[in-house]
C-alpha positions in Angstrom: 258.6 181.0 229.8 257.5 184.6 229.7 254.1 185.6 230.8 252.0 188.4 229.5 251.5 191.4 231.8 249.0 194.1 231.7 248.1 196.8 234.2 245.2 199.0 235.1 244.6 201.8 237.5 241.5 201.5 239.7 240.1 204.9 240.7 238.4 204.5 244.1 236.6 207.9 243.7 237.1 208.7 247.4 240.3 208.6 249.4 240.0 205.7 251.9 241.8 205.2 255.1 245.3 203.6 255.1 243.8 200.5 256.8 241.2 200.1 254.0 243.9 200.6 251.3 246.1 197.9 253.0 243.1 195.5 253.1 242.3 196.1 249.4 246.0 195.7 248.3 246.1 192.4 250.2 242.8 191.2 248.7 243.9 192.0 245.2 247.4 190.5 245.7 245.8 187.3 246.7 243.8 186.9 243.5 245.1 184.4 240.9 246.8 186.2 238.1 247.4 189.5 240.0 251.2 190.0 240.4 251.0 193.3 242.2 248.4 195.8 243.6 249.7 199.0 245.1 248.2 202.3 245.9 249.8 205.3 244.3 252.2 207.3 246.5 250.7 210.5 245.1 247.0 209.7 245.6 245.9 206.7 247.6 242.6 206.7 245.8 244.4 205.3 242.8 245.5 201.7 242.9 247.8 200.2 240.2 247.2 196.5 239.5 249.6 194.4 237.4 248.1 191.2 236.2 248.3 188.3 233.7 245.4 188.8 231.2 245.5 185.1 230.4 244.5 184.4 234.0 242.3 187.3 235.0 240.8 190.3 233.4 240.3 193.9 234.5 236.5 193.5 235.0 237.2 190.7 237.6 239.6 193.0 239.3 237.0 195.8 239.4 234.4 193.4 240.7 236.7 192.4 243.6 237.2 196.1 244.5 233.4 196.8 244.3 232.7 193.8 246.5 235.0 195.3 249.1 232.6 198.3 249.3 234.4 200.8 247.1 232.7 203.0 244.5 235.4 202.6 241.7 236.1 202.6 238.0 239.0 201.5 235.8 241.5 203.8 234.2 243.4 202.0 231.4 247.1 202.3 231.0 
């Protein structure tokens, strides 16, 4: 059975420390429906999140990022 996949880029608006990025990636990776969360190798303020839209939506992903204390917005793919 194939699952649907979508992705979104979260713009953190400011470049966080490597430790904060690692914490955020772990938080997002642990969410139901998220298959991968990884900061861009070019700009660590951009985080690519792959997810199953039947399980979670981009607004819930953004909400989790904001709850972690980041000023962020979504950039669609």
